C-alpha positions in Angstrom: 0.1 0.2 -0.2 1.3 3.4 -0.7 0.3 6.2 2.1 0.3 10.0 1.0 2.6 12.1 2.7 0.9 15.8 2.7 3.0 18.3 3.0 2.4 22.7 3.3 5.2 25.0 3.7 5.6 24.6 7.6 4.5 20.4 8.1 3.9 17.3 6.8 1.6 14.5 7.7 1.4 10.7 6.9 -2.4 10.0 5.3 -3.7 6.5 7.2 -6.3 4.7 7.4 -7.6 4.8 10.7 -8.3 1.1 10.6 -4.8 0.1 10.4 -4.2 2.3 13.6 -6.4 -0.1 15.2 -5.1 -3.3 13.8 -1.4 -2.1 14.7 -2.9 -1.3 18.3 -1.6 1.7 18.3 -4.8 4.1 17.8 -4.4 4.8 21.3 -0.8 6.4 21.3 -1.1 8.9 18.8 -0.8 12.4 20.2 -3.6 15.7 19.3 -0.5 16.5 17.1 -2.0 14.9 14.6 -6.1 15.1 12.7 -8.1 13.0 11.5 -10.7 13.2 8.9 -14.5 14.0 9.9 -15.8 10.9 8.8 -12.9 8.9 11.4 -11.9 7.1 8.9 -8.3 8.7 8.5 -6.1 9.8 10.1 -3.0 12.2 9.3 -0.3 11.3 11.5 2.1 14.2 12.5 5.6 14.2 10.7 8.1 14.4 14.0 6.3 11.6 16.6 3.4 9.9 15.4 4.4 8.9 11.5 7.6 7.2 12.5 5.9 6.0 15.6 3.4 4.3 12.8 6.4 3.2 11.0 7.7 1.3 13.5 4.5 0.0 14.5 4.6 -1.5 10.7 8.1 -3.0 11.1 9.1 -2.2 7.7 9.6 0.5 5.0 6.0 2.1 3.9 6.1 3.5 0.5 5.1 6.8 0.4 3.7 9.8 -2.7 4.2 13.0 -1.2 2.2 15.9 -1.7 3.1 19.7 -1.3 0.1 21.5 -1.3 1.0 25.7 -0.2 -2.4 25.4 1.6 -3.6 22.3 2.9 -6.6 20.8 4.1 -5.1 19.0 6.9 -4.9 22.1 8.8 -8.9 22.5 8.7 -9.5 19.2 10.5 -10.0 18.3 13.5 -7.0 17.1 15.7 -7.0 13.5 16.2 -8.7 11.7 19.3 -8.3 8.2 19.9 -11.8 6.2 18.6 -14.3 5.4 21.8 -14.1 1.5 20.6 -10.6 1.5 20.7 -9.5 0.0 24.5 -6.1 3.0 25.7 -4.7 -0.2 27.6 -5.2 -3.4 25.5 -4.0 -6.4 26.7 -0.1 -7.5 26.3 1.0 -11.1 25.0 2.6 -13.2 28.0 4.1 -16.1 28.1 2.8 -19.5 30.1 4.5 -22.7 29.6 6.5 -22.0 26.2 2.9 -20.4 24.8 2.4 -16.2 24.2 -1.5 -15.6 25.2 -3.2 -12.0 24.7 -4.9 -10.9 27.5 -4.4 -10.3 31.2 -1.9 -12.8 32.7 -3.4 -15.1 34.7 -2.8 -15.3 38.4 -0.9 -18.5 39.8 -3.6 -19.8 41.3 -5.5 -19.4 38.2 -2.3 -21.1 36.5 -2.5 -23.8 38.5 -6.5 -24.9 37.6 -5.7 -24.1 34.6 -2.6 -27.1 34.8 -5.1 -29.1 37.1 -8.1 -28.9 34.2 -6.0 -29.3 31.5 -4.4 -32.6 32.8 -7.8 -34.1 34.0 -8.6 -33.3 30.4 -5.9 -35.5 29.3 -6.4 -38.6 31.6 -10.1 -38.3 30.8 -9.5 -38.3 27.0 -7.0 -41.5 27.6 -9.8 -43.0 29.1 -12.4 -42.1 26.8 -9.8 -44.0 24.2 -9.2 -46.9 26.1 -13.3 -47.5 27.0 -13.2 -46.9 23.0 -11.2 -49.7 22.5 -12.6 -51.9 24.8 -16.3 -51.3 23.4 -15.0 -52.0 19.6 -13.3 -55.2 20.8 -9.7 -54.2 21.1 -7.4 -54.4 23.6 -7.2 -51.6 26.1 -3.8 -50.0 27.0 
């Protein structure tokens, strides 16, 4: 995707779909130095702090098409506000038992309970398989 970088003689803004900021989980980190379209679908990220934050979140260089304007419409837009539907404190990933999870990290007691349930489920599966073999006339292990 190619992004428009809109400039006037004093400053510049990177035009980015709001949905992409949400997807990258950075919508809540954008400053009020940026702007947004009146319909809330586009963000115009300020070139010095918010646009680099977007580039970092992308993790790869973005293609930019620069649009120079003597007077840009961007300055007439409302200042950026994080949309209401965005969680301002998104869950952080955490590692447990070699796996990565999103959400609130469970307490020690919650982890023990989850492990107990997992073991019970595995034992139940083994018992069910043994019953199935017995019912089918096979030898149970």
